N, C-alpha and C positions, 0 to 999 in steps of 0.2 A: 504493499499500499504505500502511497506518496502523499506528501503533505500538499494541501490545496494552497498553501501560502507561498512556500519556498520551493516546492517540487522535490525536496529531499526524501529518500526512501526511509520509512519508518515502520516499526513493529505494528502488526495487526491489532495488538491489545493496547497500544499507546492512547493516552488521553491528551498529551502534549507533545508537539514536535521538538525533539531535542536539538534541532538546528536553529529554529527561529522563535520557539516558545508559544506558537500559536495553538489554540485548542483544536483538537482533531475531532471530527464528527464521528461517533461510533457507528459501526454498521448495525442496522436494526435487524433482529433475527425474526421478528413477527411482522406480518403484513400490515401496512398502515390501514387505519379505519376508513379513510376516504376512498381507498381503492378496494374495499369490499365488494364482493360479487353481488350484484343485485339479481333478483329472481323475477321472472316474468309470471306474477301472480295471477293476472287475468286469464292467461293461457291454461293454467292449472284449474282455476275456478270454472272456466268455461267448459273444460273437458268434464268435469265432475257434474256440473249442472246440466250438461246435455243429456245425461240419463234420467235426471229427476224433473227438471224443468226446461224442456227444449227451447223455448223462445229465449229465456234468460241465458241458457247455455250458448245459443247461437250469438247473441249480442256480446257476450263476454269473450267468446272465441274469436269473433271477428276483430274485436279491438285488440286482443292479445296477439293475434296474427299481425295485425298492422303495426303494433309497437314492438315486435320481435326484433328489429334492427337495433333498437335501444339497448337491448339486452344480448348483443352478439348472437342473435338468431336462436336464443335459448328457448327451447320448448316451442319452437315454431310448428314443428310437426304434430306436437300435442294439441296446439290450437287448430291446426287443419283437420285433425281427427274430431275435435270438438264440433267443428262446423259441419262435417260430414254426417256425424252421428245425429246432431240436432236437425239437420235438414231431412234425413231419413225419417226421424221420429216425427217430425211435423207432417211429413207426407203421408206417413202411415196413419197418423191421427186424423188428417183431413179425409183420407180414403175411408176410414172407419166411420166417421160422421156421415159421409155420403151414402155409403152402403147401409148404414143404420137408418137413415131417413128413407131410402128407396124400400127397405124391408118394411118399415112402419107403414109407409104409404101404400105398399103392395098389400100388406095384411088388411089394411082399412079398406082397400079397394075390393079385396076378395070378400070381407065381411059385408060390405055394402051391397055387392052384387048378389050374395047369398040371401041376405035379408030383404032384398028388393027395394032398398032405399034409393 
């Protein structure tokens, strides 16, 4: 290691440069708190909600997918999976409602034709 003030080579454990007396910045063994890795929470929440509440899961997953670049594309594929699962769940729900309505109106039509109404 070298002194940042005078350039003289110094010991790795030194606190003061023996050549110029300048304080030496000790090497940090732990990662700085400002450089802590951030997590794309909306991607995770969107994926989980896609199974329980597809509309909320779709919204959170889309936002998580859009913001993935801010988190070094962390969990981008998880957000994409949340989007796909939410879309499929919403499509199946819509299909179930339509088929249910057709079934109810079909049954009502059969009852009406049998009863002569």
